[in-house]
N, C-alpha and C positions, 0 to 999 in steps of 0.2 A: 553545597551539600549539607553544610552545618544547619542551615535554616530548615532543610527538609527533615533532618534527623529530629530537630526540636518539634517540628509540626507532627511528625509521625508519633513521637513519644506522647505528646499531648492528646493526640487522637486516640491512642491506645488507652490512656487513662480515662478519657471520656467514654469510650466503648465499654470498659470494665465497669464503670458506674452504671451504665445502661443495663448491662447483663445482670446486675443485682436487683433491678427493678422487676415488677410483676408484669412481664411482657407476654403477649399471646404467642402462639407457636410460629406464626408467619413472621412477626417482628423479630423474634428471637433468632430465627434462621438467618434473617437479613443482617442483624447485628453481629452474629457469630461469624458470618462470611466476611464482613468488613474487618472484624478483629483479626481473623486469620490472614487476611491480605496485608494489613498494616504490620502484623507480626513478621510476615515474610519480608516485607520491605525493610523493617528495622534490622533484621538479621543481615540483609544484603548491605545496608548502609554501614553497619559495624564492620562487615567484611571489607568494604571499600576503604574505610579508614585504616584498617589493619594492613591492607595492601600498600597504602601510601607510606605507612611507617616502615614496612619491610623494604620498600623501594629506597627510602632514605638511608637505611642501614647498608644496602648494597652499594649505594653511591660512594660510600667511604672505602669500599674495597677496590683495589686496582684490577683492571681486566674483567670487570663485571658487566660489560655491555650486554652480553647475551642474556643474563639473568634479569637485567633491568628491562630489556625488550619483552621478555616473557611476562613480567609483572605489569608492564604497560598494557599488554594485550588483555590480561585478566582484569585490570582496572577498567578498561574500555567495555569489556563484556559485562562486568558487574554494573557499571553505570547504565548501560542500555537496558539491563533487566530491571533495574530500579525505575527507570523512566517508563517502561512498558507497564509496570504494575501500578504506577501512580496516575496514569492517564485516566480521565473521566470515562465512565462506562458509555459505550456507544454500540452501534449495530455491528461494528467490525471486530469487537473483542471476541476472541476464541472462534473466529470464523475464517474459513478459506475464502479466497476472493477470485473474481473474474476481472481480468484486465481487458479493456476494449480500446485498442490503439487505432486511430484513424488518421490518415493523411489530411492535412488542412490546406491552407493556402500555399501555393508554390508548385503545383503540378507534380511532375516526376521527381523533383527535388524533395518535395514534401513526403512523397511515398518512400523515397530512399531514407529520409530522416526517420520515418515511422519504423523502418527496418532497423535502424541504429538503436532506437529506443527499445524495440523488441529484444535485440541482442543484449542490451544493457540490463534489462530486467531478467532475462534468462541467466545471465552471468551472476547477477545479484542473488537470485534464488539458489543457484548452485553454491555460492559462498555461505548462504544462511542455512544450507542443508534442507531446503524446501524442494518439493516436487513441482515441476512446471510442465504443463501439457497444452499444446496448441490445439484448440477445438475447431477453429474455422479460420480460413484466410482467403484473402483476395489479393493476388499479386499484380504488380504493375509491369509495364513492358520492360523496364530496365532492372527488374528484380527486387524492387521495393515492395511495399505493402500499401494497398489502398485501405485495407482494414484487416485486422487480425484480432482474434479473441483467444486469450490464454487463461487457463485455470491454474492458480498457484495454491498449493496445499502445504501447510506446515505450521508449526508453533509460532504464534504472533505474526503470521503473514499478513493478516488483515490490519493489525495494529500498526505495522510499518508501512504497508503499501498504500494505505488510505491517503498519505501525504503526496502521492503522485498524481492525484486528480487535478485536471486542469489543462491549460494550453502550454505546450512546450515550444520554444522558439529556437531556431538555429540560424546562425549567421556564418556563411562560408561561400566559397566559390563552387558552384555546382558543377558536376561533371558535364552537364549540358551547356555550360557557359563557355563560349569560345573567346570572349573578350577579357576574361580574367576579372570580371566584376563580382563583388560580393553581393549575394542575394540573401534575403530574409524569408524563411519558410516556417511553417508551423505544423504541428501534429497535436491531436487531442488525446488525452488519456482519461478514460472513465474507469473507476474502480468500484465494483459491485460486490457486496457480501454474498457468500453462498448461503442459500436459504433452504429450509426443508418444507415438506408438504404442510406441516402444522403452522409454519410461518406465513405462507401465502397459499390460499386455496385457489385452484384453477378449475373451473367447471368444465368437464370434458366437452360439453356442448359448445363452449366458446372457442374451441381450437380446431384448426384444420391441419392435418398431417399429410405431407407429400413426401415421396421418396424419389431419388434419382441417382444416377451413377456418379460416384465420387471422381474427382480429378486430382492430379498431382501424385505424390508418392504413394506407394502401396502395391505397385505391380499390376499384372494383368487381372488378378483376382478382384481387386478393388474396382477396376474399370469395367468389369463384366457383370457386376452385380449392383443392384440398386440399394447400396448400403447407406448412402447419405440421406439425411433427414432434414426436411424443412417444416417448421411449425409456425403457423400463423395464428396469432391471437386476434380473433375477429373484432371484439369490441374496441380494441385500441389500435389495431393495424400493425402491431409489433410483429416482425418476422425474425425468426432465429433459425440458423442452419448449423449443422454439425456433420463433419465427414472424416473425423480423425480416426475412427475405429472401423474395423472390418465388419463388425456386427451392427446390423440395423437397430437392434434393441439397445445396444450400448450408446449408439449415436442419439437415439431418441431420449434416453435417460439424461445424457449430458445436455441436449438441447432444452429439455424441460427445466434443468437446473438453471441454465442461463435465462430462460424465459421468466422463471420465478424471480430471479435477481433483478431483471429489467422492470417487471411489474412493481416490485418493491421500490425501486428507485423512482419510478414514475409517481407512485403514491407519496413518497417522501418529498419529491420536488413540489408537488401540488400542495402538500401541507405546509412546506416552508414558505411558499408564496403567500399563503393565507396569514401566516404568523411572522412574516419577515421582520416586522418592526420589533418583535419580541425575541428575535433569535439571539442565542447566547454568544458571547465572545468566543471566537475560534480563529484558527489560522486559515483564512479563506473559507469559502463555502463549497469548494469543489466544483463550481459551475464551469462549464467548458469555455465560457467567454473570458475566463480569467487567465492572464499570462502569469504563470507561476515561476518559470525558469527560462534562462537564456543560455544557449551553448554557443559561444563565440570562438570559432576556429582560429582566425588571424591573431587573436590575443591570447589563445590557449587558456580561456577562462570559462567557468560556469558560474552564473549568478542566480541565486534563488531570491526572487524579489519579495517574498513574504517576510523574510527576516534580514534582507539586505546582506546576505552572505555571498562572498565571492571567493572562489577557489581557482588558483592558477595551476590546475592539473587536469585539464579536460579529458585526456585519454584515460586516466585512472577512473574517472567517473563513468565514462562510456564503457569501460571494461568491467563495470559492475560494482565499483567501490562506493556505493550509495550511502554507506555508513559514514562517509565524510559529510553528508548533508542531513539525512533523515533524523538521526538522534538529536541534532541541534534544533530541528523543528519540534520534536517531541519535548525537548527541554524548554523551548520557548512557550509551548502550550501549558506546560506544568507551571512555569513561572507566572503566566497570566492567571492561572487558577489560584495560585498562592497569593497573588496581589488582590484578587477578588475576595479572598478569605481574610485578608489583612495580615497574613503571615510575613510577607515581605512588602516593603513600601516603595522601593525604587524600581 
């Protein structure tokens, strides 16, 4: 954190010099925005060190475990806020996101694992104070999920959730296994930023909208009316469905949001394929072919392969304590950024 403080102070000095130059309006707005961001980071870094000092003072007091625990929680929160502000600008900053969880290899066990991931993300959203809404789902015979789409709304939801993109692998004895053998199954997670009309334009002539009766929860009203919506984007063949709301209009609006996100993702992937040799250093590319994490039940461990992090508390992670992992991924990305800038050398 000391190297971060030094980098931020130097950046502020450089931005102050720029603000004294004869900049045009557009450049001045950009420089001012960066200055305010680094100013906020510096305030948080100073608060971080003040909290460390306060914790050391409490360590000298007998029976101060409760106060130290409160300070530890504040230190963790402050650290995460610093990391979120320092991450490079990308399409996920200040965006809500859609999670698309799909069962991969492993049949029914993969579908059950997809359900475990859904529960994990819903619990994580609850811990972070975010809103989570299931927009569409396809259940398996044993109660798992072949596919489920969730909208997550809240401060920094995109900044944190983008690290969940990729293939998640589980190793355990499936409920369908009678011989007690350990199986390996997978589920994929796609994370798409929520976009607006101005971000992605969709020509009304390029879509076909169908309505049908919703299934699942909602009672007789849902099943008797054609409230569910299916939108087909004809040029790409992308199909999006939504049946979470009673109102056909609301389902249509949510389906259009998902469609815009998917079209944006498609364009992004096509662009990345063209410039893959020039792609900037990052923690994985988010491609679904990548195995990012393993959940091993016999050994009670979770391993994130991007940073070789292993945690022997599997249940805590599945209960939504993803702050055991995601902030470390954020920190790794920032350290890589600082290495590129020459701020740190190791």
